C-alpha positions as CSV (number, residue, x, y, z in Angstrom):
1,X,-56.2,59.1,-5.6
2,X,-57.8,58.5,-9.2
3,X,-56.5,55.2,-8.6
4,X,-57.7,54.5,-4.9
5,X,-61.3,55.9,-6.0
6,X,-61.3,54.7,-9.4
7,X,-64.3,52.8,-9.0
8,X,-66.4,55.5,-7.7
9,X,-66.3,56.6,-11.8
10,X,-69.3,54.1,-12.2
11,X,-72.1,55.8,-11.7
12,X,-74.1,52.6,-10.4
13,X,-71.3,51.6,-7.8
14,X,-71.5,55.6,-6.1
15,X,-75.2,54.8,-5.5
16,X,-74.8,51.2,-4.1
17,X,-71.3,52.3,-1.9
18,X,-73.6,55.2,-0.6
19,X,-76.3,53.2,0.5
20,X,-74.1,50.3,1.9
21,X,-72.5,52.8,4.0
22,X,-75.8,53.8,5.4
23,X,-77.0,49.9,5.8
24,X,-73.7,49.4,7.6
25,X,-74.0,51.9,9.9
26,X,-77.3,50.8,10.8
27,X,-76.7,47.2,11.1
28,X,-73.6,47.9,13.4
29,X,-75.9,50.0,15.7
30,X,-78.4,47.1,15.9
31,X,-75.5,44.3,16.7
32,X,-74.8,47.0,19.8
33,X,-78.3,47.4,20.8
34,X,-79.1,43.5,20.7
35,X,-75.8,43.1,22.8
36,X,-76.6,45.6,25.5
37,X,-80.1,44.9,25.3
38,X,-79.4,41.1,26.3
39,X,-76.7,41.9,29.0
40,X,-79.1,44.5,30.5
41,X,-82.2,41.8,30.6
42,X,-80.4,38.7,31.9
43,X,-76.9,39.7,33.5
44,X,-75.5,36.8,31.5
45,X,-72.6,37.1,28.9
46,X,-73.4,33.7,27.8
47,X,-76.9,34.4,26.9
48,X,-75.3,37.4,24.6
49,X,-73.1,34.8,23.3
50,X,-76.2,32.9,22.3
51,X,-77.6,35.6,20.6
52,X,-74.2,36.4,18.5
53,X,-74.2,32.6,17.6
54,X,-77.9,32.6,16.5
55,X,-77.3,34.8,13.9
56,X,-74.2,33.5,12.2
57,X,-75.1,29.9,12.7
58,X,-77.5,30.1,9.5
59,X,-74.2,31.4,8.1
60,X,-72.7,27.7,7.8
61,X,-75.7,25.6,7.1
62,X,-77.4,28.4,4.5
63,X,-74.7,30.0,2.7
64,X,-74.6,27.4,0.0
65,X,-78.5,27.6,-1.0
66,X,-78.0,31.4,-1.0
67,X,-75.1,31.0,-3.2
68,X,-77.4,28.5,-5.7
69,X,-80.2,31.0,-5.9
70,X,-77.4,33.9,-6.6
71,X,-76.5,31.7,-9.5
72,X,-79.9,31.0,-10.9
73,X,-82.6,33.4,-9.9
74,X,-82.5,37.7,-10.8
75,X,-80.9,39.7,-7.7
76,X,-82.8,42.7,-7.6
77,X,-86.1,41.0,-6.4
78,X,-84.2,38.8,-4.1
79,X,-82.6,41.8,-2.5
80,X,-85.5,43.7,-2.2
81,X,-87.4,40.6,-0.5
82,X,-84.3,40.3,2.1
83,X,-84.2,44.3,2.9
84,X,-87.8,44.1,3.8
85,X,-87.4,41.4,5.7
86,X,-84.6,42.9,7.9
87,X,-86.6,46.1,8.0
88,X,-89.5,44.3,9.7
89,X,-87.4,42.1,12.1
90,X,-85.5,45.5,13.3
91,X,-89.1,46.8,13.9
92,X,-90.0,43.7,16.0
93,X,-86.8,44.5,18.1
94,X,-87.8,48.0,18.6
95,X,-91.4,46.8,19.7
96,X,-90.2,44.3,22.3
97,X,-87.8,46.8,23.6
98,X,-90.3,49.0,24.6
99,X,-92.6,46.3,25.8
100,X,-92.8,46.2,29.4
101,X,-92.8,42.1,29.8
102,X,-89.8,41.1,27.1
103,X,-89.2,37.7,26.1
104,X,-85.9,36.2,25.5
105,X,-87.0,33.6,23.5
106,X,-88.5,36.2,20.9
107,X,-85.1,37.8,20.8
108,X,-83.3,34.6,19.8
109,X,-85.9,33.8,17.2
110,X,-85.4,37.2,15.5
111,X,-81.7,36.5,15.8
112,X,-82.2,33.4,14.0
113,X,-84.0,34.9,11.3
114,X,-82.3,37.5,10.7
115,X,-78.8,35.1,10.0
116,X,-80.8,33.4,7.9
117,X,-82.0,36.2,5.7
118,X,-78.1,37.2,5.7
119,X,-76.7,33.8,4.8
120,X,-78.9,33.9,2.1
121,X,-78.5,37.7,0.9
122,X,-74.9,37.8,1.4
123,X,-73.7,35.8,-1.9
124,X,-76.8,37.5,-3.8
125,X,-75.3,41.0,-2.8
126,X,-72.0,40.2,-3.5
127,X,-72.6,39.1,-7.1
128,X,-74.9,41.6,-7.7
129,X,-72.5,44.1,-6.1
130,X,-69.7,43.1,-8.7
131,X,-71.8,44.1,-11.3
132,X,-71.9,47.5,-10.6
133,X,-67.9,48.1,-12.2
134,X,-65.8,46.6,-15.0
135,X,-63.1,43.4,-14.3
136,X,-60.6,45.7,-14.5
137,X,-62.0,48.3,-11.3
138,X,-63.4,45.1,-9.1
139,X,-60.6,44.8,-6.9
140,X,-60.8,48.7,-6.3
141,X,-64.5,48.3,-5.7
142,X,-64.0,45.8,-3.2
143,X,-61.4,47.5,-1.1
144,X,-63.5,50.5,-1.1
145,X,-66.3,48.2,0.0
146,X,-64.2,46.9,3.2
147,X,-63.4,50.7,3.4
148,X,-66.9,51.5,3.8
149,X,-67.5,48.6,6.4
150,X,-64.8,49.8,8.3
151,X,-65.7,53.3,8.3
152,X,-69.4,52.3,8.7
153,X,-68.4,50.2,12.0
154,X,-66.3,52.5,13.7
155,X,-69.5,55.2,13.0
156,X,-72.5,52.9,13.7
157,X,-70.9,51.7,17.0
158,X,-69.3,55.3,18.4
159,X,-73.4,56.8,17.5
160,X,-74.9,53.7,19.2
161,X,-73.1,54.2,22.2
162,X,-74.2,57.7,22.4
163,X,-77.9,56.7,21.7
164,X,-78.3,53.6,23.9
165,X,-77.3,55.6,26.7
166,X,-79.4,59.0,26.0
167,X,-82.6,56.6,24.9
168,X,-81.9,53.5,25.3
169,X,-81.8,50.2,22.4
170,X,-85.1,50.7,20.9
171,X,-83.9,54.0,18.9
172,X,-81.0,51.9,17.8
173,X,-83.4,48.8,16.3
174,X,-86.0,52.1,14.5
175,X,-82.6,53.5,13.0
176,X,-81.4,50.1,11.5
177,X,-85.2,49.6,10.3
178,X,-84.8,52.8,8.4
179,X,-81.8,52.2,7.0
180,X,-82.4,49.5,5.0
181,X,-84.8,51.8,2.9
182,X,-81.7,53.2,1.4
183,X,-80.3,50.2,0.0
184,X,-84.0,49.4,-1.3
185,X,-83.9,53.1,-3.0
186,X,-80.7,52.0,-4.4
187,X,-82.0,48.9,-5.9
188,X,-84.5,51.1,-8.1
189,X,-82.2,53.7,-9.3
190,X,-79.0,51.3,-10.3
191,X,-79.3,51.4,-14.0
192,X,-79.7,47.8,-15.3
193,X,-78.2,48.5,-18.9
194,X,-75.6,49.7,-17.3
195,X,-74.1,46.6,-15.0
196,X,-71.7,44.5,-16.2
197,X,-72.4,40.8,-16.6
198,X,-69.9,38.1,-14.9
199,X,-67.5,36.7,-17.4
200,X,-66.8,33.1,-18.2
201,X,-63.6,31.8,-16.3
202,X,-60.2,30.7,-17.9
203,X,-61.7,27.4,-18.0
204,X,-64.7,28.2,-20.1
205,X,-68.1,27.5,-18.9
206,X,-68.6,25.0,-16.1
207,X,-70.9,21.5,-16.3
208,X,-74.2,22.3,-16.5
209,X,-76.2,22.5,-13.4
210,X,-77.5,25.1,-10.6
211,X,-77.0,22.9,-7.2
212,X,-74.8,23.0,-4.7
213,X,-73.4,20.2,-5.5
214,X,-72.5,21.6,-9.0
215,X,-70.7,24.4,-7.2
216,X,-68.8,21.9,-4.9
217,X,-67.7,20.3,-8.0
218,X,-66.7,23.0,-9.8
219,X,-64.9,24.1,-6.6
220,X,-62.6,20.9,-6.4
221,X,-61.3,21.8,-10.2
222,X,-59.8,25.0,-9.0
223,X,-57.0,24.1,-6.8
224,X,-55.7,27.6,-6.9
225,X,-58.7,29.1,-5.3
226,X,-58.4,26.0,-2.5
227,X,-55.0,27.0,-2.0
228,X,-56.0,30.6,-1.1
229,X,-59.3,29.6,0.9
230,X,-57.3,27.3,3.4
231,X,-55.1,30.1,3.9
232,X,-57.5,32.1,4.6
233,X,-59.0,29.9,6.8
234,X,-55.7,29.4,9.0
235,X,-55.0,32.9,9.4
236,X,-58.7,33.8,9.6
237,X,-59.2,31.5,12.8
238,X,-55.7,32.3,14.2
239,X,-55.0,35.6,13.5
240,X,-58.0,37.4,13.1
241,X,-59.9,37.0,16.6
242,X,-58.2,39.3,18.1
243,X,-61.5,40.5,20.1
244,X,-60.2,37.3,22.2
245,X,-56.6,38.2,22.5
246,X,-56.9,41.5,23.0
247,X,-59.4,40.6,25.5
248,X,-57.0,38.1,27.3
249,X,-53.6,40.7,27.0
250,X,-55.8,43.6,28.5
251,X,-56.9,41.4,31.8
252,X,-53.4,39.5,31.8
253,X,-50.2,41.0,31.1
254,X,-51.2,44.6,30.6
255,X,-53.7,44.5,33.9
256,X,-55.5,47.6,32.2
257,X,-59.0,46.2,31.9
258,X,-61.8,47.8,30.1
259,X,-60.0,51.1,29.2
260,X,-57.0,49.2,27.9
261,X,-59.2,46.8,25.6
262,X,-61.1,49.9,24.2
263,X,-57.6,51.6,23.3
264,X,-56.7,48.4,21.2
265,X,-59.9,47.7,19.6
266,X,-59.8,51.8,18.8
267,X,-56.3,51.0,17.1
268,X,-57.4,47.9,15.6
269,X,-60.5,49.7,13.7
270,X,-58.2,52.5,12.7
271,X,-55.8,49.8,11.2
272,X,-58.6,48.2,9.4
273,X,-59.1,51.3,7.7
274,X,-55.5,51.9,6.0
275,X,-55.6,48.6,5.4
276,X,-58.9,49.5,3.2
277,X,-56.9,52.5,1.6
278,X,-53.8,50.3,0.9
279,X,-55.6,47.9,-1.1
280,X,-57.7,50.6,-2.8
281,X,-54.1,51.8,-4.3
282,X,-53.4,48.6,-6.1
283,X,-54.1,48.0,-9.7
284,X,-53.8,44.5,-9.5
285,X,-54.6,42.4,-6.2
286,X,-52.6,39.0,-6.8
287,X,-51.8,35.9,-4.8
288,X,-48.3,37.1,-4.4
289,X,-49.7,40.3,-2.3
290,X,-52.0,37.6,-0.2
291,X,-48.8,35.3,0.5
292,X,-47.2,38.7,1.6
293,X,-49.7,39.9,4.0
294,X,-49.9,36.6,5.3
295,X,-46.5,36.4,6.4
296,X,-46.2,40.2,7.5
297,X,-49.6,39.4,9.8
298,X,-48.1,36.3,11.0
299,X,-44.6,37.6,12.0
300,X,-46.2,40.9,14.0
301,X,-48.5,38.4,15.5
302,X,-45.5,36.6,17.0
303,X,-43.7,39.7,18.0
304,X,-47.0,41.2,19.6
305,X,-47.1,38.4,21.9
306,X,-43.4,39.8,23.3
307,X,-44.5,43.3,23.6
308,X,-43.3,44.4,26.7
309,X,-46.2,47.2,27.2
310,X,-49.6,48.7,25.6
311,X,-48.3,51.1,23.5
312,X,-45.9,48.7,21.8
313,X,-48.6,46.2,21.8
314,X,-50.9,48.6,19.6
315,X,-48.1,49.4,17.4
316,X,-47.7,45.8,16.1
317,X,-51.9,45.2,15.7
318,X,-52.1,48.3,13.7
319,X,-50.6,47.0,10.4
320,X,-51.9,43.6,11.7
321,X,-55.5,44.9,11.2
322,X,-54.4,46.5,7.8
323,X,-53.1,43.0,6.4
324,X,-56.2,41.6,7.3
325,X,-58.4,43.8,5.5
326,X,-55.8,43.2,2.6
327,X,-56.0,39.5,2.9
328,X,-59.8,39.6,3.0
329,X,-59.7,42.3,-0.4
330,X,-57.6,39.6,-2.3
331,X,-59.3,36.2,-1.7
332,X,-62.6,37.9,-2.4
333,X,-61.5,39.9,-5.6
334,X,-59.2,36.2,-6.9
335,X,-62.2,34.2,-6.2
336,X,-64.4,36.3,-8.3
337,X,-61.6,37.2,-11.1
338,X,-60.3,33.8,-11.5
339,X,-63.6,31.7,-11.3
340,X,-66.6,31.3,-13.9
341,X,-68.6,33.9,-13.8
342,X,-72.0,31.5,-13.9
343,X,-70.4,30.2,-10.4
344,X,-69.7,33.6,-8.8
345,X,-72.5,33.1,-6.3
346,X,-71.4,29.7,-4.9
347,X,-67.8,30.5,-4.7
348,X,-68.7,33.7,-2.6
349,X,-70.6,31.4,-0.6
350,X,-67.8,29.3,-0.1
351,X,-65.3,32.0,1.0
352,X,-68.2,33.3,3.2
353,X,-68.4,29.8,4.9
354,X,-65.0,29.6,5.3
355,X,-64.5,33.1,7.4
356,X,-67.7,31.7,9.6
357,X,-66.3,28.6,9.7
358,X,-63.0,30.5,11.0
359,X,-64.6,32.6,13.2
360,X,-66.4,29.7,15.0
361,X,-63.1,27.5,15.6
362,X,-60.8,29.8,16.2
363,X,-62.2,32.3,18.7
364,X,-62.6,29.4,21.5
365,X,-59.4,27.6,20.2
366,X,-57.7,30.9,21.4
367,X,-59.7,31.8,24.3
368,X,-58.9,27.9,25.8
369,X,-55.2,28.6,24.5
370,X,-54.9,31.7,26.4
371,X,-56.5,30.8,29.9
372,X,-54.2,27.4,29.9
373,X,-51.1,28.3,28.3
374,X,-51.1,32.2,28.5
375,X,-52.1,34.7,26.0
376,X,-48.6,35.5,25.0
377,X,-47.7,32.0,24.4
378,X,-51.0,32.2,22.6
379,X,-49.7,34.7,20.2
380,X,-46.4,33.3,19.3
381,X,-47.9,30.2,18.6
382,X,-50.1,31.8,16.2
383,X,-47.7,34.0,14.5
384,X,-45.5,30.5,14.1
385,X,-48.3,28.6,12.6
386,X,-49.7,31.5,10.4
387,X,-46.1,31.8,9.2
388,X,-45.6,28.0,8.0
389,X,-49.0,28.4,6.8
390,X,-48.3,31.4,4.1
391,X,-44.9,29.9,3.3
392,X,-46.6,26.5,2.2
393,X,-49.4,28.8,0.7
394,X,-47.0,30.8,-1.8
395,X,-44.8,27.6,-2.8
396,X,-48.6,26.1,-3.3
397,X,-49.6,29.0,-5.8
398,X,-46.1,29.2,-7.5
399,X,-45.9,25.6,-8.4
400,X,-49.6,25.6,-9.7
401,X,-49.0,28.7,-11.6
402,X,-46.1,28.2,-13.6
403,X,-47.3,28.3,-17.1
404,X,-46.9,24.5,-19.1
405,X,-44.1,24.5,-21.4
406,X,-45.2,24.7,-25.1
407,X,-44.0,22.1,-27.6
408,X,-41.4,22.6,-29.9
409,X,-42.3,21.7,-33.3
410,X,-40.1,21.6,-36.1
411,X,-40.7,24.8,-38.7
412,X,-42.0,23.8,-42.1
413,X,-40.2,24.6,-44.9
414,X,-42.9,25.9,-47.0
415,X,-44.2,29.5,-47.0
416,X,-45.5,30.9,-43.7
417,X,-48.8,30.5,-44.8
418,X,-49.2,27.0,-44.2
419,X,-47.7,27.4,-40.4
420,X,-50.4,30.2,-40.0
421,X,-52.9,27.7,-41.2
422,X,-51.9,24.8,-39.4
423,X,-52.1,27.3,-36.3
424,X,-55.9,28.1,-36.4
425,X,-57.7,25.8,-38.7
426,X,-57.4,22.3,-37.4
427,X,-59.5,21.4,-34.4
428,X,-56.6,20.3,-32.5
429,X,-54.9,23.3,-32.7
430,X,-57.9,25.5,-32.0
431,X,-56.4,26.4,-28.4
432,X,-53.0,27.3,-30.0
433,X,-54.6,29.7,-31.8
434,X,-55.4,32.2,-29.2
435,X,-51.5,32.2,-28.5
436,X,-50.4,33.0,-31.5
437,X,-50.0,36.5,-30.4
438,X,-47.4,34.9,-28.1
439,X,-45.1,32.8,-29.7
440,X,-41.9,34.0,-31.7
441,X,-39.7,32.2,-34.6
442,X,-36.2,31.9,-33.3
443,X,-33.2,31.8,-35.3
444,X,-32.9,28.2,-34.7
445,X,-36.3,27.0,-36.0
446,X,-38.1,26.4,-32.8
447,X,-41.1,28.3,-31.6
448,X,-40.8,30.0,-27.9
449,X,-42.8,32.1,-25.7
450,X,-42.2,35.5,-26.0
451,X,-41.7,37.8,-22.8
452,X,-44.9,39.3,-21.6
453,X,-43.2,42.8,-21.6
454,X,-42.1,42.6,-25.2
455,X,-45.7,41.2,-26.3
456,X,-47.9,43.8,-24.5
457,X,-45.6,46.4,-26.2
458,X,-46.2,44.6,-29.5
459,X,-50.3,44.3,-28.6
460,X,-50.0,47.9,-28.1
461,X,-48.1,49.0,-31.6
462,X,-50.0,46.4,-33.7
463,X,-53.3,45.9,-32.6
464,X,-55.5,42.7,-33.4
465,X,-54.3,39.0,-33.7
466,X,-50.6,38.7,-34.6
467,X,-49.3,35.8,-37.2
468,X,-46.2,34.3,-38.0
469,X,-44.5,35.7,-41.2
470,X,-41.3,34.5,-42.3
471,X,-38.5,37.5,-43.3
472,X,-38.1,36.8,-46.7
473,X,-41.6,37.2,-47.7
474,X,-41.4,40.6,-47.0
475,X,-39.4,41.7,-49.9
476,X,-36.0,41.6,-51.3
477,X,-33.5,42.6,-48.5
478,X,-30.6,44.7,-50.4
479,X,-27.5,46.2,-48.2
480,X,-25.8,45.0,-45.3
481,X,-28.4,45.4,-43.3
482,X,-31.0,43.8,-45.1
483,X,-28.5,41.0,-46.2
484,X,-28.4,40.6,-42.2
485,X,-31.9,40.7,-41.3
486,X,-32.3,37.7,-43.9
487,X,-29.8,35.6,-42.3
488,X,-31.3,36.1,-39.1
489,X,-34.2,33.9,-40.6
490,X,-38.0,34.1,-39.4
491,X,-39.1,36.6,-37.4
492,X,-42.0,38.4,-35.6
493,X,-44.2,40.6,-37.8
494,X,-47.4,42.2,-37.8
495,X,-50.0,40.7,-40.1
496,X,-50.2,41.8,-43.5
497,X,-53.3,42.2,-45.4
498,X,-52.4,39.1,-47.7
499,X,-51.6,37.0,-44.6
500,X,-55.1,37.9,-43.1
501,X,-57.6,36.1,-44.8
502,X,-55.0,33.1,-45.1
503,X,-55.4,32.2,-41.2
504,X,-59.2,32.0,-41.5
505,X,-59.0,29.9,-44.7
506,X,-60.5,26.3,-44.3
507,X,-58.2,23.2,-43.5
508,X,-58.6,21.0,-46.6
509,X,-57.7,24.1,-49.0
510,X,-54.5,24.8,-46.4
511,X,-53.2,21.6,-46.8
512,X,-54.3,21.1,-50.8
513,X,-50.5,20.2,-52.7
514,X,-50.9,23.6,-54.5
515,X,-51.6,26.1,-51.8
516,X,-52.5,29.5,-53.4
517,X,-49.5,31.2,-52.3
518,X,-50.1,35.3,-52.3
519,X,-47.8,37.4,-54.4
520,X,-45.1,38.9,-52.5
521,X,-45.6,43.0,-52.3
């Protein structure tokens, strides 16, 4: 339980998560209200689809700008402005719903402007939300965010259905407008001094630049992130548009209509909650989990196409929904932890664009295949493609994440101080200084990597930087055991006081003909 809800130990995150939960409930109530209002006034499902498209289209066009703003400007003023804008638009929808002569063109304009605000605030809110917790609990915070989104969606749609049946859609828009005050209040309640600033990525600071082009150039140099995004696109386009395939299976092979579709939608929503809880329990969300979840989801998707009945199909889509949340959470976690903090907003924008393009391409493609090839064949084909993509991504990630082999330089016959100085004082060897704790001297005279388990144990026993010290410099070794240890040769030992100063001695002194060798203890 402590691991599952570890991010809630941070006061700022508790405030932020609570406000986000309230806002998500209001947002889904408005989504239901807009769809119902447009369908009621026009009687056309196509008009409802146009409203949804206008709200999603700005994400493809403006997310890059939103990411650049997130990396350049303070987050809190931007978020306050977008929340006020959303509240005003919701109030405008309520006014139109209460009027006697509504104009559908105004509904479309409000949907377009709302989508533009969402596209801009998405990267800003993602970057600002990641600052509520430290690096170790960021994955848990993102998983709990998926949990609040799934729970808020279920609660918002359920309450919205009751309200719209009793009073009409206007009250839903009013509730959504009020819900944005929770986020504004949280922005003023968060302690700015407790925020965790993004850290530089593994490659250090990127090239200077705050625009979209600088973000694209940076992403091109991140093959691991690009591979993860490519896998997320394939799985999102073919395996995540279940509103299409569930509807096709309900109306076709199962012949159950709206009742069966409602049941499958509920099962899928429960699966997303279970997936968020499973992701929150993981201390580390790595690429292995991403590939594994993709393989499981794709295999189950192919099996779902062969399901003989409704309940067997529901049993298959429950873990599929859980795997979908785990995939999204893992991609979001790695995109933030494995990239430079100065580029976090633009990286999050790339993740958002990937999801939007996957939905825009996958939904009509799966619908066309369901009509011409059949829903069962579509599920089997999509599952097989997902299996191939997951296997390819696993091989590519494993190949790119293999550590580069270190050279095996011959050890000098001089005392260990010269070896330590050569690791830490010359400019060419500056990167090797940070790896000094990962090296050990073997009996044969070669330098090799120390196993990570052994390294962590040594780091806990001897905190601080470790240096390479010859065994012979630790005093005389008498007795059978001492002579046996001396015969082994160099070994890995914790730093001694006399060597700590030598590690920072200038290179010129270290390379002088008469180096000052410290006395033996």
